Phi, psi and omega in degrees: 000146177239129176238126181239130181224130175051046181280127177227141178214133177232151172235125179052042177081357180257122180288126180245338178225136173210092184246119185285315184191131173201144175240142174242114188274152177297141177077006180246137178258135183236142171235129182253122183257152175160152179287173178300143177090007182265358177098009182297309182293325177298317178299314179299317182295329176288315178299323181283349182081014178289319177228153178272158171277166174277327178198170181105177182235132176233111180255120179239115179052041177087355182255127175277106184270354186292336182251013183287146173289163178306320180295316180291327176295319178298319179295317177299314182297319180297317188270334193240351186241127168258121186236124178252121182260155180295328182265014172071308181059046176259159177268107190297328184279359182250163179283168176303311181300316182295324177299324178283320183288345175302330178297334181293346175291339185238340180201167179274129177288130185267338180248153179287132182299311182299317181295321180292314178296321180295318180298331180263005174077024182228025179300326181293347181262007187306319184263006181273146175286150182302326182298339182269356186270154173285169179300317180296322178292321177298320179296322178294323176296318179298321178292318177300318179298323180289327185271337191298335179268007181050068184287169176282340180207145174248124180244144178216125183257104181047053188290346183252013185298332182260007186249153173287164189301315182297314181291322179299316180294321180296315183290320179293322177297316178298314183297311181298320180293318182290318179295327177297321177299326179281346179075033180242156175286141176245126179234116180242135173253141186199163170248004184264100183290348177291346180275351188305319187294345183266004182236153180289321185225143173239145183229134175267125180299329180296331179272330183281319186267121181285351179280129179279096180240030178055043178278000000 
C-alpha cells in the first residue's frame, strides 16, 4: 500500500505538485490521466525515489520514503520499485534473458524468469536479442524486468505511447492482471482515456493536484 499526505514539490521556486491525501491499495490498478505538464511524471518519480519531495509524507509498504537519504532512496528503488519507462531502457545487444539477469548483479530475483515471460506471452523470445524484437515485445520485456524482483509497487510512465491501440490495450490488460496476482498496487500515468477500462480505478490529475496548471 502507498499512502501520500500533504505532498508538495517545486522546481526553481515554481510549485508543480500539491497533493493533500491519496492512498493506493495493494492488488488495485490505478491509471492517472492528464496532459503533459500536470505533474504526472513528477509524482511517479517521487514515489519511485528518483527525486525527493519538498515536504509531506510518502509511505510505501510501511516505509516512510520522504526522509530517506539519496543512498537509502537508491536502495529502496532497487529493492521495492518496478518502473516501466516509455523508452524501455533495455540493452539492445543482449538477449531477453540477459536483460533480466542483469538484476542479479544487485539483488536476488524473487520470481521465476520463465514463468514471468510466459505470463506476458514472450517466453519464446527468451534467447532472442532485443534488437530482433517488435516494439510490443520490447515493452513486455520492460514489464517483465520491472516485475521479476516482485516489487512493492509497479509504476509505468506513458507505457503505451509507442504502441498501436490494440497492442496497448492487450499489454495494459496483461500488466494490470499480473500485478494484481502479485497483490501490489499498479500506478500508470497516461493521456490515453481508452486505457481506462483495463484498470480498477482512474484518477484525474486535475482533481488530485491542487496546483492550477491548466490540467
